[in-house]
N, C-alpha and C positions, 0 to 999 in steps of 0.2 A: 764296346765298349758292352759290356752285360747292363741288359734292364733299358737301354735306350729304346727297343722295340716297344713296351711297355710305357714308358715315360712318354714316347708320342701318341702310343692311342690315347692316355689320359689327358694330355693335351689337347687332343684333338675333340674328345669328345668335350671336355668343358668348353671348348669354344661354342659347339653345337648347343650346349646347355645356356649359353650366354645368347646365343641369338633366339632361343625358344624360349628363354626368359623374358628377353626383350620384346618380343613380339605375341608372348601368350599363343605359342602354336600347341603344343603337345603337353608336356610335362606341368606347366605352368597354367594350360587350361582347364586337362581330366587328369591330374595325377594319377589316381587309381589305376582310372583306365587304361593311362599310358605306361606304365609300370607291369601292369598285367599283359598288354601287349610286346614289350619287349622281354619279360621273362618268357612268354610263350615262343615268341621268335629264337630267342637263344638255345632254349631248351630243346627245339625242334631243328637247329643249326648243328646243337652239339650232337643230338642224335645222331643225323646225317655223316657228320665229321667220324664219330665212333663207326656206323657201318661201313663209311671207307675204308678207315682204319682197319677194319677186321676184313675187308674182301683185298687188303691188299694194294688200294688204288691211292690213299694219302698215307705218306711220310713225313717224316718231320727231317727238315734238312739242319744243316750245321750251319750255324751263325754267331757269330761274336754278338750280337746284339740280344740274344735271347737271354732269360737268366739262368738258364741251365737246369729249371725246375719241371718235370714232367709231371702232369696229373696220371698219366696212364702211357703206356708206350706210344710214341708219337704223337702224343698229347700235350704240348707246352702248355705251362700255365698260363701264358699269354693268350693263347686261344677262345677262353669264355669270354675276354675282357676284349677281345677284337670282334667276335661274334656280338657282343651287347651293343657295342658300339655301331655294329653295321647295321641291328634293328632301330636304333635309336635316332642314328641318323635316315634310315628311311621310312622313319614314322613322323618325322620334325619335315622333312621335304614334303611328305604326302601332308601333312598337315598346312603347308605353305602353301602348296597348287590349290589345295581346294579351298583355301581361303582369298586366294587368288582369283580362282573359277568363281566363285559366289559373288564376289565385290563387282566383277564383267559384269553376271550376270543383272546385277542391281544397278548397273550405271556408275560404280562409285570409282574413283581412281585406283 
């Protein structure tokens, strides 16, 4: 089913965003800073992907789950969405761990 992979990424990102909103971890705490961090991470990882593609290390496999739209050879449309989700997830987990660590140091539950 074409598009299922992109749908899964967007649903997962929505779930992480809901947890972020509920606990005001990253985007709901400092939206500009979080947005810049996700953007910078996504651009860096896309550059890494492009270098890997140019070196012949990364290739796009065939999957019926992809939309079939390529931004460049071996770079499917879904890749930037996945990389942004990866950065969003990492930032949210970092913020949650930092908050928990701070609370433990302060003796709060």
